[in-house]
Every structure is written in C-alpha cells, then in structure tokens.
N, C-alpha and C positions, 0 to 999 in steps of 0.2 A: 504493499500500500504506500509506496514512495518513502519508506523509512527503513532503517537497518539498525540492528543492535550491535554495538562495538565494545569489545572488552580488551583492556590492555593493562599491563602492570604499571602502576604509577608510584613514584617515590614523592611523598608529600611531607613537609615538615609539620612540627607540632602546632596545632591550632593555627593553620596557615593555608596557603594555597600554592599550587604549582601549575604552570601553563604548559599545555601540550598541543601540538598541531597534528591532527589526525590526517594521514594521507594513505593512499593505496600503495601496497608494496609490490615489487616486481616478483618476489618469490615468497612462498610460505615460510614462516619461522619454525625451525626445528624445535621439538618439545619433548620433555620427559613424560608428558601426560598421555595416558592410554585409556580407552574405553571400549567395552564390548557390551553385548546385551546381558552380561552377567558379571562384569567386573569393571572396576576403575582403579587407576594407579597414577600416583604422582611421586615426586622425589621423596616424600615422607611416608606415604601409606600405600598398601595394597589392599583393596576392598573387594570381597567376593560375595555374590548373592546366591541364594539356593533357588530351587524350583518354585518355592512358595512366594518368592519376591522379597524375602527378608535378607538383611545383611547377615551373612553367616560367619564372615571372617574379616577382621581388621588387623592386619599385620603392620606394626610400627617399625619401619626399617631403621630408624635412628637408634632405637633401644633394642632392636632384634627380638621383639616380643609379639606374641599374639595378644590382642586386648580383650577378645571375647572368648568366654568359656562355652557359650551357646548362642544361637542366632539372636540378634536384637529384634524384638518383636513388638507389635501393637497388641497389648493384652486387653481383654474385656473383663473387667472386674465387677461382679454382682454388687449392686448398691440398693439397700432398702432400709434406710434408718427408721428406728421406732418413732422418732419425733424431729421436728425442725429440719425437714428434708433438704431445704435449699442449701444448707451449709454443713449439716451433720453427716459424719460417716460413723458406722457402728463397728466396734472392734470385732464383733462376731463375723461380719462380712469380710474384714481385712484378713482374718485367719484363713479363709478359704482360698484355695488356688483359683487362678482366673477360670471363669467358666468357658473361655474360648479365646481365640485370637483372630485377628484379621487374616483371612485365608486367600489362597489363590483359587482358581487359576489367575496368574499374573500376566498382564500385558505390559511388556517392556519395550521402550524405544529410546534411542540415543537422541537427545535434543540439543546438546552442545558437545562439539569435538574440535577444540582449537588449542593453540599454544598457551592459553591463559586459563582456561577452565574446561573441564569435561563434566557432563551431567547426564544421568540416566533417570528417565521417568518410568515409574512403576505404578500401574493402575490396578485396583482390585475392588471387588464388591463383597460386602459381608452384611448379612441381616438387614438388607434393604438400604445400606448406606454405602457411599462411594468414597474411596480413599485414593488419592494421588500423592505419591511421594516422589520428590525430585532429589536424588542423592548426588552430591556434586563434590568434586575435588578441584583445587586451584593450584596455580603457581604462586611464587612469592610467599609472604608471610601468611596470607589466607590459606595456604596449603598446609598449615600446621593444625587444621581442624577439618573434620568431615561434617558437612552440612546436610541436614534433612529438611527441605522445604515441603510443606504439607498443604494440600488443598483438600478439605474433607466436607462432604455433604452428609451431615450427621442426622440420624433419625433412629436411634436405638434406645429403648427404654430400660430403666432400672440398671444403669451401667455407667461406670467410669472407664474411660479410654486411657491407657497408661503406656508410654514408651518405656519398654523394658530393656535394660542393659545388663545382662549376665556377664560379669567381668572376670578375667583371670586374676586380677588383683583381689585380695581378700583381707578384710579388716572389720572387726566388730564396730568400729567407729568411722564416721564420714564427717567431712567439713562442709558446712553450708554458708553461703555468702549472705550477709545482711546489708550489703551495699557499703556501709561505713564500718564493717566489722565482720567477723566470722564466728560460727559457733560449732562445736563438735557435738554430735549426737550418736546414740547407739542404734541397734536394730529396733524394729517395730516392737512395741509393748502396749499393754492396755491403756497406758496413759498417753503415749505419743506414738501415733502411727500414720498420721498425715501432717507434714511439717512444712513451714514456709522457707523460701529462700529467694534471693534476687539474682537473676542472670546466670548463676552457676552453683553446682555443688560437686564435691570431689571425693573419690575413694582412692586413697593411697594404700598400697599393700603394706601389711604390718611390718614387713622387712624394711620398708622405707625406700626400696630400690626403684619403684615405678608405680604408676597408677593412671587414672583417667579422670578427666573432668567433663561433666555433662553441662552443656551451655543451652541457654534458653532466651528467646527474644521477648516472651510475654507470658510464660507459664510459671506460677509461683508455688505450686503445691508438689509434694513428692513424698515418697516413702522408701524404706530400706528393709525388705522382708528378711534378708539373711546377710551373711558376711560379704558376699560378693555380688549382690544385685542392687542396683539403683533404678528406681522407677519415677519417671516424670509424668505427673497427671496432666493430660491434655484436655479432656472434656469430661463433664459430669452431669449426668441426668439421673436423678434419684428416683427409685420406686416410691409409691405412696401407699401407706397402710390404709386399711378399711376406715379407720377413724381419722385419717388425714385428708379426707375429701376436701376440706376447706383449703388445702394446699394443692389442689388438683393442677394449678397452672405450673407448679414446680416439677411435675412429672414430664414436662416437655422442655425444660430449660436446656439451653445449649443446642436445641434442634435448629438446623439451618447450616449455612456454609461458613467455614472457618479457613483462615489462611495464617500460618504461623511457621516459624523456623526454630528448630533446635539443632544441636550438634554435639560432637564428642571430640575431645583433644587428649591424646596420650602424652605422657611425660615420663622422663627419668626423675628420680628422686621424688620430692613432693610438689604440690602446685606452686609453692613459693619459689622453688628453684627454677621451674620451667616457666613461671609467670603466666600460667594458662588463664588467669583471671583476666589478662588483657585480650585473650581470645574471645572471652565472653563480651567484653566491652566493645570490641570491634565488630562482632556479630550484631550487636544492638545499635551501634552507631557507624555504619559503613560510610566510606567516602561518597561524597556527592559531587556529581559533575554538573558544571554550568557551561553555557555556550556564550561567547562574546565575539563581536566583530574584531577583526585583526587591528591592532593599534600598538603604538609604542607606549608601554607601561612605565610610568615614573618610578614604580616600586620594583621593577625587574620581573623576571619570569617566576620567582619563587620568593616567598617571605614567610617567616614565622612570627605570629603575633605574640605568642606566649610560649615559654618553654621552661621545663624544670630540670635540675641537674640529677635528680634521683628518680628512677623509674618505679620505685616503690612508694612514691607520693603522687597522688592523683588530683587533677583539678575537678572539683565537683560542679563549679559554676563560675561563670563570668557575667557580670551585669554592671549597668550604670548605677551609681548610687542614687538613693531616692531623694536626697536633699542636698546634693552637691554635684560637681562635675567630676568627681573621682570615679574610679572604677573599683568595684568590689569583686574580689576573688575568694573563693572558698576551697580550701585544700584539705586532703585527709591522707594520713599514712595508712597504707593498705596491707602491710606485712604482719602487723601485730608486734612490731619491734620498734625501739627508739630509732629516730633518724636525725642525724646531727648535720648542721651547716648546709641545709637544703637551700639552693639558690633558685630564685624565680626571676626570670628575665622577660622583658617585653621588647617589642620592636623598637620602641623609644626608651631611653633611660628613665628609671623611676626617680623623680625628684623629691617625693615626700610619700611616706607610708605610715599607717597606724593600724593597729589591730582593732577590730570591732567585733561585737557579738552577733548573734543571728538576726537581730532586728537593727543592725548597723549603728548601735550606740558605741561611742568611743570606749575602748578598754585601756589601751596604752600605746605609746610610740613604738614603732618597729625599726629594726636595724637595716641599714642600707650599706652596701659595699659596691663601689664602682657602678652605681646605677642599678644594682640588683637587690632584691629583697633576700635576706639571709635569715633563716629561722630554724628552730629545732622542733621536733614532734615527738610526743610519747606514743606508745603503741595505740594505733587506731584513733589517734587524736585528730579532731576536726578544728581547723583554725581559719578565721576569716580576716581579710585585710582590705582596707580602702587605700588605693594607691593613686598618686597623681603622676602623669607621665610628662616628659619634656615635649615641647611642641614638635610636630613632625615637620621635616623639611618639605614635605609634599602636602599640598592642600587641595582638595577637590572642591570645585564650586557647586553650590546647590543649584538644581534646576530652577529656572525662572518660570513661574506660572501666572496666568492672568484669567480670573473668572469672567465669564461672559454674562451679559445682561440678557435675561430671558423673559418672554411674555407669559408670566405666570397666570393661570386661569382656574386654579383649583386649590382649595385649602385641604390638605391631607393630614393635618395634625390637630389634636384638641387637647385641652387641659383636663385635669381630673374633675369629674362630676359636672361637666358642662356638655351640652349636646353639640355634636360636630356640626359645623356649617357647611360641610361638603362631604369629607370622608375619603379614605384612600380607595375603598371598593364600593360596589353598588349597594352594599348593606349599610353604608355610612360608617363602618369601622375605620379607625384612624390610628396614626402613629401617636405615641405618648409624648406630648409637647414638653412635659417635665424632664424627659430623658434626651430630648433632641437638642444639640448644641447649635450655636450660630455659625460655627465653622467646623468642618470635618477635614482632617489631614490624613491622606492615604498615600504611603510611599513617598513622602515629601511633596505631594500635590495638594493644594489647598482648594477645598470646595466652600464657597460662601453660600449660606442658606438665609432665607428670610427669617427674621427673629422669631423663634418658636413662641407660641402662646399668644401671638399678636392677633390671631384670627384672620390675618391677610392670606390671600392666595400664595401658596408656597410651592406649587408644582405645575409643570406643563403637561397637559394631556396631548399626546402625539396625534396631530391631525394634519400631517403634511406640511407643517410650518417650515419656513426657511430661516436659519440662524446664520448671521454674518460672522465669518472668521476674521479676526483682525490681522492686518498686515504685520510682518515681522519674521523672525527666525523660528517660528513655532514648528515643531515636528510631530507633535502628538496632541490628541484631543481626548479628554476624559469625561465620561458621562457618569453622573450619580443617579441611578435609576432603579426602578423595580416595576413588576407587573401587578396589577390589581386582581388578576383572574388567571392562575396557572402560568407556567412558563411560556413565553411568547417569542417565536422566531419572527424576526423583522429585518427589513433592509433599510439601513440609513444610507444616505448618499453624500459623499464629499465631492462637491461640484456634481459631475455626472457619474462618478464611480461608485457602484454599490458596495456596501460593507454589511455582511450578514452577521447579526448578533442574536443571541438567545438571552432575553431579558427574564430573569428569574422572578418567581412569585415573591411578594413582599412579606409573606408570613408562612407558617408551616415549618417543615423541617428542611434543612439543606442537605441532610444525609442521615442515614440510619443503617444499622446492621439488619439482617433478616428479622422481621417482626412477626410475632405469632398473632393469628386472628382467632377470636373466641366466639363461641356460643355461650351466652350468659343465662344461667338457669337458677331458679330458687328451689330449694328442696328442704324437707324437714331434717332436723338434726336428730339422729338416733339417740335413744336414751342410753345413759351409762349402764353397763352391766351391773345388776344388783340394786340400781337405784329404784326407790319407790315410784309407783305409777302416779302421774299428775292427776289432780281431780278431774272428774268427768266434765267435758265441755271446755277444757283448757285448750286454747289453740296451740298448735305445735310450734315449737321454736324453729325458725328458718335460717338457712345460710345461703349465701351466694356462691355458686360453683361455676368455674370457668372451664368449659370443655373446648379442647383444641379443634380448630376448624381448618387451619391451613397456615401457610407462610406468605407474607408479603416480602418479596426479594428486596435485599438491601440495595442502597444506591448512594452515590455521592454526586452532588451537583458541583460544578466546577467554577462557577462565576465567583470572583473574589469579593468577600464581604468587606465593605467599607465602614459600615456602622451596624450596631446590633442593639436591640432592647429585649428585656426579659418578658415583655408583655405588650399588648395592644389595648385600644379603647374600643368599647362598643359605641354605637351611635349616640347613646345616652351619656358617654364619658365615664363609664364604669371600667375598671381594670379587669382584663382578662389574663390572669397569670398563666405563664407557660405557653401562651399563644404568641410566639416570638415575632419580632418585627425586624426587618433587614432592609438595608439599602446596599446596592452593589456598585462597584466601580468597573466601567468598561472602557478599554484603551483603543483608540483608533488612530492609526498612522495618517499624517497629514502631509501631502506633498507641499513643496515650498510655495507654489503659486496658487494653492487652494483658497477659495474665497467664501464658500457657503457649505453649510451643513443642512441637508433636508431631512427632516424627521419622517418616520414612517406613518402611514395612515392607519394607525392602530390605537383606538382610544382606550385600550387596557393598560398601555404603558404610560408611566408617570416619570418625569424627569424633574429632579429637584435642583440640580446644578450641572453646569458645564464649565470646564476649565481647559485652557490650552497651555501647552508646555513646550520649552525649547530643550527637552532632554536630548542628550547625545547618545552615546553608546548604551545599549540596553543589555544587561546580562540576564539570561534566563536559564532556569534548570532544564536539563535535557531528559530528566525523568521525574515523575511526580514526587513531591516532598511529603506526601501523605497517602494513605490507602485510597485507592479509587475503585476497588471492588470489581475490577475488570477480570472476572474470573474465567477459567477454562472449564469449570464444571458446568455441564449442561443439565438443566432441569427437565 
C-alpha cells in the first residue's frame, strides 16, 4: 500500500537522538540470524519449536546451557473463587495442575527474515479462542532476549491464561522487581500464590552460576509453583459461584482481543551481573523513530541530553519544575547496593543544583563538579534534584502564528444552570463554559477563542464560507474543530485544492478496548440456606444481573485532541458527568501563494478557531506513539 517497514541497528546515546539516512543497498547484508518454520537463531540463542507450536528449547550459546527443562507453554488454569471473583484467586484452584494448554495443530509462517530480526508467527485455536504468537530474535543488544508478541482473541470461561516457563535453573526463591526495588519470595503457599511485580522477575539457580529473567510489557501478576517454574499471568476470567450471580459481569472479564509482549533473557551469574533488568526496560521503552526533512542540524547528528556514570543508577523521570525554570530529575539505585560518586551530566553544564523531595520542596543544596551533579546513593535509594543548566549555544525560534478572524454564527458553550442560547448539537447540549479557556495552545500554536460564558456566538457552522488567508510566510493552517453528530468526512479547499479531513465528534469516546454488551435483567435473590422463610406476602428481594450479549470491537480515533473537558452541559445547563467534550486540532499545509480557505458545506461541523503558522521543518513519528488496535485477528 505504498509503504514499507524498515529495520536497522541503531546506536543511540542516553536520553538522546541519532540521525540516520535510510537508503537502498546494492547487496544484502550478511547475518548470523536464521529462521525456519520450527527454529530461530541469532548470535546469542538457538530456539526450537515442537509440533504443538511451543518453544521446546532455548539454548544460550554464551553460557553454553539449555534454559528450558520442558516446553514453554500457555497453560489454562482453572479459576472459580468462592467470593470476590474479579480479583480473588483461591488456593484450592492454584494447587491443581493446569486443566489444559493451548494446543495445536499450529500454523507457522516466517514473517521476518532479515539481517536485523527474524520472526516466526504461530497461530493456534483452543476452546473457541484464537492465539497468535510472534516469536522473534534480533541482532544487537535486543538479541540478548527472546520476545513473544501475542495477539489473542480470548473467550474462555473459568480460566487464567499463564505463560509457563519450566527452567533448568532451580531455586526455592525468585526475585521480583518492584520498579524502585526488588523482593525475594519462595514457592507458592496458602498465604502467597499470586504475587505482583513490575516489568520482570528472575530465577537464578541456587548455585549462582546462571538463570533466566522473565520480561513483561504490561502484565503484573505471577506465581511460582515449584523450584524451577515461573508463570506469568496473562489473562483472567473467573468462574462465578451460584451465589455470585450478582457478579455475573465478572464471568466474562478479559473477553475480547489483547495485544502484549513478554520475553525471556538468560544470564550467567545472577540478574545483577548480567543486568537483565535493562532488557525489561528496553522491552517496555523501545527506541522511537521520527522522520525529518534533510537539513543541517546545529546540534550535529547525535546528542545525549542526559547521561549517568553508573549503569546501576537509573533515571526515573525528567520534567520541568512546577514553579521555576529548573529541570527536575528523579534517580534510583537499582542494584540494592550503595553507589558512590555517581555523576549526572546534561548536554549543557549544570550551573546550579539542589535536592528536592517528591513534591519539589527544597531539601538541601547539591554538589557540582565541572558542571556535573555528583551524589551518593544508598541501596534502592530514590533521590530528586532540581537543576539549572547553562544556556545552550543553539536556540530554536518559536513558530510565529496568527489567529484568523472568523464569522461566528453559533454559541456552542453555556454556563452552569443556564439554558444554552444555541448548543453544540441539535439537542442543545453544549461545551461547559467554566472549563473553556479564552486561549488554547496546541504544539506551540495559539488558538484564540471568544471569551467563554459571554453568551456570544463562538463557533462557525460550515456552510461553504470562504476565509481569507493573510499574506506572509505562512506554511500551515490549523483548525480547532469538532462535529456535532458523528465523525464527518469533509473536503476543505485551499484555493482550489481539496484537502480531505475527518472531523471527529465532539463527545463520546475517542477510543476504547473491546467493550462488552449486556442484557440487563432483574431476578429474585435466593434465600440463604437455613434462613427462616419471610412472612407471607413479603415481596422478594431483587438484584440486577448483567448477562453477556456480545462484544463491541475496540477502536482508537486518530485526530489529535487539543482540548478536553470531563463533562458537557444539557440544554438546561445541567452538568452531564463523564459525557466528555473534545475539540480537535487539524493541520493543513498551505502553499506560499494561497489566499483562501473554503469550508465544506456540512452544517454538522463547528470551527471555533483557525490559526496560520510559519512553521519550518516538521518532525513526525514514523510509527504510532500509542496503541492503534490495528489487529490482525479477524473476528
């Protein structure tokens, strides 16, 4: 469809960027990567699959050890807790072996076979659910882990789905990451048998010679049934007891389509020596590629904004201070050991630094040496600093923008408890004026709005009007707009050139995961066993029961949100909580000699502001920065 996916090895500095120019090569690059319909191999691992489609062997060539004692499988664990099914698991269920596994026949196909990454897709169906696993190995540092990307259309009752790793490493204790610390826990027992972790947990052999770390991008529950097995809980749909009818909606929780990634990283010694915790962080925060027009960059082809001298201290956050022009950084020691004389450097020298607490209140002055912050850490200690940097020798100019004067003809906002004089939609519902500012800034572009609450018309209803574009060096035009009734596809015209836009609806959801649809019923509550019968003529106690009817597929709308409110107003001015209000920003490129913008003839579209800008180069992400739900699972 006119696009291509390109993968290449990139060397990028800490909290920074590197510029690459992608070009076609004369010949293919030789690689150590190999893939067949039943195996994958890179410089670090040799991975083999069995006929069921499970990974049966992971041989770590650097430590010359097999990591698995049995195939890594997707286990189906029976779950029917006695009470509070949404979050409870019962010890009796956890003591039972899995009631089954995701089974073949498996359909396998090679979907990547290049010098940077190889990937094998395995598709299976079990109990009416569809499972697609993409097992991949890479070159470079990413080759130190095996990744399992999952796309699952799930509809299995009374069950937890668990990724099960039977390892050759054996130890009654495992280590679990808590983001700013770790904790050791033993095997499952009646007090602890489903436990939390962040991003990774690890089993190191009791000899201390080797082990494996399980990595996860969004799953936080796990268990350890014996000395050599780690299980990551992926999905959870509990059974409901007869007395739990009031919780009937929970019997279908997690039904729908899911996308997530987990992985495995082998290591010599323990996780500290191999630093496999960084593999989990890189799995969760992969490099992001952006595209820019070619230009001479004043900062060069590569720059690090922030770096640390010790790889066992991690940057948790970087942000602008709330009440000053300082930058706030939060750091944590991640080895559980003291760290001395850790140096933090920025692209510009630090000229002043002070330690602050979690709410940015001054604690003490901080030590600087040659423009770098120097500090010590205790085990797992978190410290925050507010720093002031020297002025950069390079300064970028802000884009200049100019709001346009519009022929407003509708009032689309109202104040609390007052009837609307117009309304955003045909029912007279409107934007909450108490939430609407007089200026909205989006990506450095200013939109001027009619003062909210004035009762004046503050939106243009699109009826083929022509708006003049001022002369100047303007290169883009931004619309602040929304539709009153469903998403509207419409053609705007810059001079005579049509520009197709989809103007999104002003309320409702801009996205959601798969959403269950219900039949709502009322039914009598059965008496408690042994309870006395109620007096004759007593009406039965009733309860509301939700019966599963089907799924509304998830979706993400892509128009950028420029303004958001938590509610809207009825025609009478009454707040409707959780009925969200949005205004969206739409960008249109403008040729140098363009003079007019003609609006579409669509009276469902409202425009609250238009601004022209002289922006120069525009950098854009070349892949989405968030989930788009463009799934390959067919329903």
